[in-house]
C-alpha positions in Angstrom: -12.7 -146.5 -188.1 -15.5 -144.3 -186.9 -16.1 -146.8 -184.1 -12.4 -146.4 -183.0 -12.6 -142.7 -183.1 -15.9 -142.6 -181.1 -14.3 -145.0 -178.6 -11.2 -142.8 -178.3 -13.4 -139.7 -177.9 -15.3 -141.4 -175.1 -12.0 -142.5 -173.4 -10.8 -138.9 -173.8 -14.0 -137.5 -172.2 -13.7 -140.1 -169.3 -10.1 -139.1 -168.7 -11.0 -135.4 -168.7 -13.9 -136.1 -166.3 -11.6 -138.0 -164.0 -9.0 -135.2 -164.1 -11.7 -132.6 -163.4 -12.9 -134.7 -160.5 -9.3 -134.8 -159.1 -9.0 -131.0 -159.5 -12.4 -130.5 -157.7 -11.3 -132.9 -154.9 -8.0 -131.2 -154.5 -9.7 -127.8 -154.3 -12.2 -129.2 -151.8 -9.4 -130.6 -149.7 -7.4 -127.4 -149.8 -10.5 -125.4 -148.8 -11.2 -127.8 -145.9 -7.5 -127.5 -144.8 -7.7 -123.7 -145.0 -10.9 -123.6 -143.0 -9.4 -125.8 -140.4 -6.3 -123.6 -140.3 -8.4 -120.5 -140.0 -10.5 -122.0 -137.2 -7.3 -122.9 -135.3 -5.9 -119.4 -135.8 -9.3 -117.9 -134.6 -9.3 -120.2 -131.6 -5.7 -119.1 -130.8 -6.7 -115.4 -131.2 -9.7 -115.9 -129.0 -7.7 -117.6 -126.3 -5.1 -114.7 -126.4 -7.8 -112.1 -126.2 -9.6 -113.9 -123.4 -6.3 -114.2 -121.4 -5.7 -110.4 -122.0 -9.2 -109.5 -120.8 -8.9 -111.8 -117.8 -5.6 -110.2 -116.9 -7.1 -106.7 -117.1 -10.1 -107.8 -115.1 -7.9 -109.4 -112.4 -5.8 -106.2 -112.3 -8.9 -104.0 -111.8 -10.2 -106.4 -109.1 -6.9 -106.2 -107.4 -6.9 -102.4 -107.6 -10.4 -102.1 -106.3 -9.6 -104.6 -103.5 -6.5 -102.6 -102.6 -8.6 -99.4 -102.7 -11.3 -101.0 -100.6 -9.4 -100.0 -97.4 -8.9 -96.5 -98.8 -12.6 -96.3 -99.8 -13.7 -97.4 -96.3 -11.4 -94.8 -94.7 -12.6 -92.1 -97.0 -16.3 -93.0 -96.2 -15.5 -93.0 -92.5 -14.0 -89.5 -92.8 -16.9 -88.2 -94.7 -19.3 -89.7 -92.2 -17.4 -88.3 -89.3 -17.4 -84.8 -91.0 -21.2 -85.0 -91.5 -21.8 -86.1 -87.9 -19.7 -83.2 -86.7 -21.6 -80.8 -88.9 -24.9 -82.0 -87.6 -23.7 -81.7 -84.0 -22.5 -78.2 -84.6 -25.8 -77.2 -86.2 -27.8 -78.8 -83.4 -25.7 -77.0 -80.8 -26.3 -73.7 -82.6 -30.1 -74.0 -82.8 -30.8 -76.0 -79.6 -31.1 -72.9 -77.4 -33.7 -71.3 -79.8 -35.6 -74.6 -80.2 -35.8 -75.1 -76.4 -36.9 -71.5 -75.9 -39.6 -71.9 -78.6 -40.9 -75.2 -77.1 -41.0 -73.6 -73.6 -42.9 -70.6 -74.9 -45.5 -72.9 -76.7 -45.9 -75.2 -73.7 -46.4 -72.4 -71.2 -48.7 -70.2 -73.2 -52.4 -70.7 -72.5 -54.9 -70.4 -75.3 -58.7 -70.4 -75.0 
């Protein structure tokens, strides 16, 4: 009788071990499925974010390209204003500079 009870206990332990192994396997499979789902969701989020950033970048490139003509025009106007200022200043002091040069060239020093 003790042998049957020992045999039954072993069978019970083996059955419990198998059940535990099934539970562990099911948990492992659920974990792997969740990790795969999380990776897919992350990839989707990354793709959406990348598309959004690319759209913003393209928009900025388009804006700066469109403004390129405006920037060139503004720079041309600034350059023209500076050239005009230099011409005005040169005209204002040219008489004095010419007079000073003439005085230095014609004066004799020993």
